[in-house]
C-alpha positions as CSV (number, residue, x, y, z in Angstrom):
1,X,14.9,12.3,22.8
2,X,16.1,8.8,23.7
3,X,18.1,7.5,20.8
4,X,18.3,3.7,21.1
5,X,20.5,1.8,18.6
6,X,20.7,-1.9,17.9
7,X,23.7,-2.4,20.2
8,X,21.4,-1.7,23.2
9,X,20.3,-5.3,22.7
10,X,23.0,-7.9,22.6
11,X,22.6,-10.9,20.4
12,X,20.5,-13.8,21.8
13,X,21.7,-17.4,21.9
14,X,21.2,-19.3,18.7
15,X,19.7,-22.1,20.9
16,X,16.6,-20.0,21.4
17,X,13.5,-21.2,19.5
18,X,10.0,-19.9,19.7
19,X,8.1,-22.5,17.6
20,X,8.7,-26.1,16.3
21,X,10.9,-24.9,13.5
22,X,14.6,-24.3,13.0
23,X,16.3,-22.0,15.5
24,X,16.3,-18.3,15.1
25,X,19.6,-17.0,13.7
26,X,21.8,-14.5,15.6
27,X,20.9,-10.8,15.3
28,X,24.2,-10.0,13.7
29,X,23.3,-12.0,10.6
30,X,20.0,-10.4,10.3
31,X,21.1,-6.7,10.3
32,X,22.6,-7.0,6.9
33,X,19.2,-7.7,5.4
34,X,18.4,-4.0,5.7
35,X,21.4,-2.9,3.6
36,X,22.5,-0.4,6.2
37,X,26.0,0.1,4.9
38,X,28.0,2.9,6.3
39,X,25.0,4.5,8.0
40,X,25.0,1.8,10.7
41,X,28.5,0.2,10.3
42,X,29.4,1.0,13.9
43,X,26.2,-0.6,15.3
44,X,26.8,-3.7,13.1
45,X,30.4,-4.1,14.5
46,X,29.2,-3.7,18.0
47,X,26.4,-6.3,17.6
48,X,28.8,-8.8,16.0
49,X,31.0,-8.7,19.0
50,X,28.2,-9.0,21.5
51,X,27.9,-11.9,23.9
52,X,25.5,-14.7,23.1
53,X,23.3,-14.2,26.2
54,X,21.1,-11.2,27.1
55,X,23.2,-8.8,29.0
56,X,22.1,-5.7,30.7
57,X,18.7,-5.4,28.9
58,X,16.1,-4.0,31.3
59,X,12.7,-3.5,29.7
60,X,11.3,-1.6,32.7
61,X,14.3,0.8,32.6
62,X,13.9,1.3,28.8
63,X,10.2,2.0,29.2
64,X,10.9,4.4,32.0
65,X,13.5,6.3,29.9
66,X,11.1,6.6,27.0
67,X,8.4,7.9,29.3
68,X,10.8,10.4,30.8
69,X,11.7,11.6,27.3
70,X,8.1,12.0,26.4
71,X,7.4,13.8,29.6
72,X,10.4,16.1,29.0
73,X,9.1,16.9,25.5
74,X,5.5,17.3,26.7
75,X,6.2,19.4,29.9
76,X,7.0,22.5,27.9
77,X,6.6,21.4,24.2
78,X,7.9,23.5,21.3
79,X,5.0,24.6,19.2
80,X,5.7,23.8,15.5
81,X,3.8,26.5,13.5
82,X,5.4,26.9,10.1
83,X,3.5,30.1,9.4
84,X,5.4,31.6,12.3
85,X,8.7,29.9,12.0
86,X,9.2,30.8,8.3
87,X,9.8,34.4,9.3
88,X,12.7,33.4,11.5
89,X,16.3,33.5,10.1
90,X,17.1,30.1,11.7
91,X,15.2,27.1,12.8
92,X,14.9,25.8,16.4
93,X,17.8,23.6,17.6
94,X,15.4,20.7,18.1
95,X,14.9,20.4,14.3
96,X,18.6,20.4,13.5
97,X,19.8,16.8,12.7
98,X,23.3,15.4,13.3
99,X,25.8,16.1,10.5
100,X,25.9,12.4,9.4
101,X,22.1,12.3,8.9
102,X,21.7,15.7,7.2
103,X,20.7,15.6,3.5
104,X,23.5,16.5,1.1
105,X,23.1,17.6,-2.5
106,X,20.8,16.0,-5.1
107,X,20.2,12.3,-4.6
108,X,20.5,10.2,-7.8
109,X,17.3,8.7,-8.9
110,X,16.4,5.1,-7.8
111,X,15.1,3.1,-10.8
112,X,12.1,1.3,-9.4
113,X,9.8,-0.9,-11.6
114,X,6.5,0.5,-12.7
115,X,4.0,-2.3,-12.5
116,X,1.0,-2.0,-14.8
117,X,-1.8,-3.6,-12.9
118,X,-4.3,-3.6,-15.8
119,X,-3.5,-7.1,-17.0
120,X,-3.4,-8.5,-13.5
121,X,-6.7,-7.0,-12.5
122,X,-8.4,-8.3,-15.7
123,X,-7.1,-11.8,-15.1
124,X,-4.5,-12.0,-17.9
125,X,-2.3,-14.9,-16.9
126,X,0.8,-13.7,-18.7
127,X,0.5,-10.2,-17.4
128,X,0.0,-11.6,-13.9
129,X,3.1,-13.7,-14.2
130,X,5.2,-10.7,-15.4
131,X,3.8,-8.4,-12.6
132,X,4.6,-11.0,-9.9
133,X,8.2,-11.4,-11.2
134,X,8.8,-7.6,-11.2
135,X,7.3,-7.2,-7.8
136,X,9.3,-10.1,-6.4
137,X,12.6,-8.8,-7.8
138,X,12.0,-5.3,-6.4
139,X,11.0,-6.6,-2.9
140,X,14.0,-8.9,-2.6
141,X,16.3,-6.0,-3.5
142,X,14.9,-3.0,-1.7
143,X,11.1,-3.3,-1.2
144,X,10.0,-0.4,-3.4
145,X,7.9,-0.4,-6.6
146,X,5.3,1.7,-8.4
147,X,1.8,0.6,-9.5
148,X,-0.2,2.2,-12.4
149,X,-3.6,1.5,-13.8
150,X,-4.6,0.7,-10.2
151,X,-8.3,1.5,-10.4
152,X,-8.3,4.5,-8.1
153,X,-10.2,7.4,-9.7
154,X,-8.4,10.6,-10.6
155,X,-11.1,12.8,-9.0
156,X,-10.7,11.0,-5.6
157,X,-7.0,11.5,-5.7
158,X,-7.5,15.2,-6.6
159,X,-10.1,15.7,-3.8
160,X,-7.8,14.0,-1.3
161,X,-5.0,16.4,-2.1
162,X,-7.3,19.4,-2.1
163,X,-8.8,18.7,1.3
164,X,-5.3,18.2,2.7
165,X,-4.5,21.7,1.6
166,X,-7.6,23.0,3.3
167,X,-6.9,21.3,6.6
168,X,-3.2,22.2,7.0
169,X,-3.8,25.8,6.0
170,X,-6.2,26.2,9.0
171,X,-5.0,28.2,12.0
172,X,-3.0,26.0,14.4
173,X,-5.8,26.3,17.1
174,X,-8.3,24.8,14.6
175,X,-6.0,21.9,13.7
176,X,-5.4,21.1,17.3
177,X,-9.0,20.1,17.7
178,X,-7.8,16.8,16.4
179,X,-4.6,16.8,18.5
180,X,-2.9,13.4,18.7
181,X,-2.5,12.1,22.2
182,X,0.7,10.6,23.6
183,X,0.8,6.8,22.8
184,X,-1.9,7.0,20.1
185,X,-1.5,6.7,16.4
186,X,-4.5,8.9,15.4
187,X,-4.8,12.6,15.4
188,X,-3.0,15.8,14.4
189,X,0.7,16.2,15.1
190,X,2.7,19.4,14.6
191,X,6.0,17.6,14.2
192,X,6.5,15.2,17.2
193,X,7.1,18.0,19.7
194,X,5.0,16.2,22.3
195,X,6.9,12.9,22.0
196,X,10.6,13.8,21.4
197,X,12.9,16.7,22.2
198,X,15.5,16.4,19.4
199,X,15.8,15.4,15.8
200,X,12.3,16.6,15.2
201,X,10.8,16.2,11.7
202,X,9.9,19.4,9.7
203,X,6.3,18.4,9.0
204,X,2.7,18.3,10.2
205,X,0.5,15.1,10.0
206,X,-3.1,14.1,10.4
207,X,-3.6,10.4,11.0
208,X,-6.7,8.3,11.5
209,X,-7.6,4.7,11.8
210,X,-9.4,2.7,9.1
211,X,-10.8,-0.8,9.5
212,X,-12.3,-3.0,6.8
213,X,-14.4,-5.0,9.3
214,X,-18.0,-5.3,8.0
215,X,-19.5,-3.7,11.1
216,X,-17.1,-0.7,11.2
217,X,-19.6,1.5,9.3
218,X,-17.9,4.9,8.4
219,X,-15.1,4.9,10.9
220,X,-13.0,7.6,9.2
221,X,-15.8,10.0,8.5
222,X,-17.2,9.6,12.0
223,X,-13.8,10.2,13.6
224,X,-13.2,13.4,11.6
225,X,-16.7,14.7,12.3
226,X,-16.3,14.0,16.0
227,X,-12.9,15.8,16.2
228,X,-13.5,18.7,13.7
229,X,-17.2,19.2,13.6
230,X,-20.0,19.1,11.0
231,X,-18.3,21.5,8.7
232,X,-15.9,18.7,7.9
233,X,-18.6,16.3,6.6
234,X,-17.4,16.3,3.0
235,X,-13.8,16.2,4.2
236,X,-14.6,13.0,6.2
237,X,-16.5,11.4,3.2
238,X,-13.5,12.0,0.9
239,X,-11.0,10.2,3.2
240,X,-13.5,7.5,4.0
241,X,-13.7,6.7,0.3
242,X,-10.0,7.1,-0.1
243,X,-9.3,4.6,2.6
244,X,-11.8,2.1,1.2
245,X,-10.0,2.4,-2.2
246,X,-6.6,1.9,-0.6
247,X,-7.8,-1.2,1.3
248,X,-9.1,-2.7,-1.9
249,X,-5.9,-1.9,-3.8
250,X,-3.7,-3.3,-1.0
251,X,-5.6,-6.6,-1.0
252,X,-4.9,-6.9,-4.7
253,X,-1.2,-6.2,-4.2
254,X,-1.2,-8.8,-1.4
255,X,-2.3,-11.4,-3.9
256,X,0.6,-10.4,-6.2
257,X,3.0,-10.6,-3.2
258,X,1.8,-14.1,-2.5
259,X,2.4,-15.2,-6.1
260,X,5.8,-13.6,-6.2
261,X,6.8,-15.5,-3.0
262,X,5.5,-18.8,-4.4
263,X,2.9,-19.3,-1.7
264,X,0.7,-22.2,-2.7
265,X,-2.6,-20.6,-1.9
266,X,-2.8,-17.5,-4.1
267,X,-5.3,-15.8,-1.7
268,X,-3.3,-16.4,1.5
269,X,-2.2,-12.9,2.2
270,X,-5.3,-11.3,0.7
271,X,-7.4,-13.3,3.2
272,X,-5.0,-12.5,6.0
273,X,-5.6,-8.8,5.5
274,X,-9.2,-9.0,4.5
275,X,-10.4,-7.3,7.7
276,X,-7.4,-5.0,8.0
277,X,-7.1,-2.5,10.8
278,X,-5.0,0.2,9.1
279,X,-3.6,3.7,9.4
280,X,-4.1,6.6,7.0
281,X,-1.8,9.6,7.3
282,X,-1.7,13.0,5.6
283,X,1.8,14.4,5.4
284,X,2.4,18.1,5.0
285,X,6.0,19.4,4.7
286,X,6.1,23.2,4.7
287,X,9.0,25.1,3.2
288,X,12.0,25.4,5.5
289,X,14.6,28.1,5.4
290,X,17.4,25.6,6.3
291,X,16.5,22.5,4.3
292,X,20.0,21.2,4.5
293,X,20.0,21.1,8.3
294,X,16.8,19.1,8.9
295,X,14.6,16.3,7.6
296,X,10.9,16.0,6.8
297,X,10.9,12.5,8.1
298,X,14.0,10.8,9.6
299,X,15.5,7.6,8.3
300,X,13.3,4.6,9.2
301,X,11.7,1.4,8.0
302,X,7.9,1.3,8.2
303,X,6.8,-1.0,11.1
304,X,3.5,-1.7,9.3
305,X,2.9,-4.3,6.6
306,X,2.6,-2.4,3.3
307,X,2.7,1.4,2.5
308,X,0.8,2.8,-0.4
309,X,2.0,6.4,-1.0
310,X,0.7,9.1,-3.4
311,X,3.1,12.0,-3.8
312,X,2.5,15.4,-5.2
313,X,4.9,16.7,-7.9
314,X,7.4,18.4,-5.5
315,X,9.5,15.3,-4.6
316,X,11.4,14.5,-1.5
317,X,11.1,10.7,-0.9
318,X,14.6,9.1,-0.7
319,X,15.5,5.4,-0.2
320,X,18.9,4.1,1.1
321,X,20.1,1.5,-1.5
322,X,23.7,0.3,-2.1
323,X,25.2,2.6,0.6
324,X,23.7,5.9,-0.7
325,X,20.4,7.9,-0.7
326,X,18.4,7.8,-3.9
327,X,15.3,9.6,-4.8
328,X,12.0,8.3,-6.2
329,X,10.7,10.7,-8.8
330,X,7.0,11.7,-8.3
331,X,4.5,10.2,-10.8
332,X,0.9,11.5,-10.4
333,X,-0.5,8.5,-12.2
334,X,1.2,5.9,-9.9
335,X,1.4,4.9,-6.3
336,X,4.7,4.2,-4.6
337,X,4.4,0.9,-2.7
338,X,6.9,-0.4,-0.2
339,X,7.2,-3.4,2.1
340,X,7.0,-2.8,5.9
341,X,8.5,-4.6,8.8
342,X,5.4,-6.7,9.5
343,X,5.3,-8.1,6.0
344,X,9.0,-8.7,6.1
345,X,8.3,-11.0,9.1
346,X,5.4,-12.6,7.2
347,X,7.7,-13.3,4.2
348,X,10.2,-14.9,6.7
349,X,12.7,-12.2,5.8
350,X,12.6,-12.8,2.0
351,X,11.1,-9.4,1.2
352,X,12.9,-6.3,2.5
353,X,11.7,-3.4,4.5
354,X,14.0,-0.7,3.3
355,X,15.4,2.4,5.0
356,X,13.9,5.6,3.7
357,X,13.3,9.3,4.6
358,X,11.8,12.5,3.3
359,X,13.7,15.8,2.7
360,X,12.3,19.3,2.5
361,X,13.0,22.4,0.4
362,X,13.1,26.2,1.0
363,X,10.4,27.2,-1.5
364,X,7.5,24.8,-1.9
365,X,5.2,22.8,0.4
366,X,5.3,19.1,-0.2
367,X,2.4,16.8,0.4
368,X,1.8,13.0,0.4
369,X,-1.0,10.6,1.2
370,X,0.2,7.4,3.0
371,X,-2.0,4.4,3.7
372,X,-0.3,1.9,6.0
373,X,-1.9,-1.6,5.7
374,X,-2.0,-3.5,9.0
375,X,-3.6,-6.8,10.0
376,X,-6.6,-7.2,12.2
377,X,-5.5,-7.1,15.9
378,X,-6.0,-10.8,16.6
379,X,-4.1,-12.1,13.5
380,X,-0.8,-13.9,14.3
381,X,2.0,-12.7,12.2
382,X,3.7,-15.9,11.1
383,X,5.0,-16.9,7.7
384,X,3.2,-19.5,5.5
385,X,4.7,-23.0,6.1
386,X,6.1,-23.2,2.6
387,X,8.4,-20.3,3.3
388,X,10.1,-22.1,6.2
389,X,12.4,-25.1,5.8
390,X,15.9,-26.3,6.7
391,X,17.5,-23.9,4.3
392,X,15.2,-21.0,5.4
393,X,14.6,-21.3,9.1
394,X,12.4,-19.0,11.0
395,X,13.8,-15.5,11.3
396,X,11.2,-13.8,13.6
397,X,9.0,-15.2,16.3
398,X,5.2,-14.9,16.1
399,X,3.6,-11.7,17.2
400,X,0.5,-9.5,16.7
401,X,0.5,-6.1,15.1
402,X,-0.8,-4.3,18.2
403,X,2.2,-5.5,20.1
404,X,4.6,-4.1,17.5
405,X,2.6,-0.9,17.3
406,X,2.7,-0.4,21.1
407,X,6.5,-1.0,21.0
408,X,7.0,1.8,18.5
409,X,4.6,4.2,20.3
410,X,5.8,3.7,23.8
411,X,9.2,2.0,23.9
412,X,11.1,2.7,20.7
413,X,11.3,5.4,18.1
414,X,11.0,3.7,14.8
415,X,14.2,3.5,12.8
416,X,16.1,1.1,10.6
417,X,16.5,-1.5,13.3
418,X,12.9,-1.6,14.7
419,X,12.0,-5.1,13.7
420,X,15.3,-6.6,14.9
421,X,15.1,-4.8,18.2
422,X,11.5,-5.8,18.6
423,X,12.4,-9.4,17.8
424,X,15.0,-9.5,20.6
425,X,12.6,-7.7,23.0
426,X,10.0,-10.5,22.3
427,X,12.5,-13.2,23.0
428,X,13.6,-11.5,26.2
429,X,9.9,-11.4,27.3
430,X,9.8,-15.2,26.8
431,X,12.9,-15.9,29.0
432,X,12.2,-17.3,32.4
433,X,13.1,-14.9,35.2
434,X,16.6,-15.4,36.8
435,X,16.7,-17.6,39.9
436,X,16.4,-15.8,43.1
437,X,19.7,-15.3,44.9
């Protein structure tokens, strides 16, 4: 695996500007917005001392190294089959994480606000004001909150978890009918054995695309039927309905986010994501005989806009806040919502995309349903004008979601620095080539 830290990309000159607004600040001042603390102290120190001009960054070389890593992993990939591996005394070396990233002990609970959406959804002005305040406070601190009375039916949630069990308990050869291809975000993945060769997550996933465009028909159902066959008709119908419900809920949450940011047009973000082109992921974390040596999902910030997560009752989600890992206790009646990198850019850095991970245990399978809201491919990610002024200059240049997605699929393994590294990569692309010698 190619591990790329923020110090691969030296700080860009504060004179660079990508639009007729205030100059972009130096990267070293941005990295603190992720509250990395001790986890990335060395990287922060290195970046602070970096020169003001791009030095040594070679996109072609980076892409080549990432491709070589993927080819190395894919040439003779380890097969992650938990039903087989659970009978082994130890776990493969590829799943063992560095000591400083291994989980340790029981993480204290993170107190995140539980937002009752009933009043907001019914149009109650006082309840809406209170919900917007609670959401804003959480998003400025760490980007995580819970929502209850969200309008998603309990039967749909129950069915979504039930069919997840049915899929992941299939023989590996059956699941591989939907095998995820290199560079794609949809399909079945047994860990990331085809993409990386170390620090592999102890999990299986099934991902698929959802789009809210009017002419998209039943894109989720059709994809699953095409990959898995007609026996998966009801399976496809359940996740089609689930994605539609998540899209509706996410648009309502986007309205709250706009209110909490003080955006003049209340519907601004809801309209921006109206025809969203999003990702749905089923996460399955089997028991592991060495849970203190590995992770279900490594430390990262979501590159997407908004994540809506439903956990089972096992627990395992942890968030890095105030220099320590803290857990979010499962609540079957609520969704966990967190801000992603793309919305952090849309908010001009006001709302935080926070570092989080998933841990595993030795006795019980953990499952979660994750809906990653993403804008339509042609939407330009740029903050509303009222979020930019002399006191709050532009933090990130304009970009489109497909560009960031490709960056995380082909050039960079998503981590706590993705958005800042991507920002510098965009600025590098805009630089004129050096004069010929």
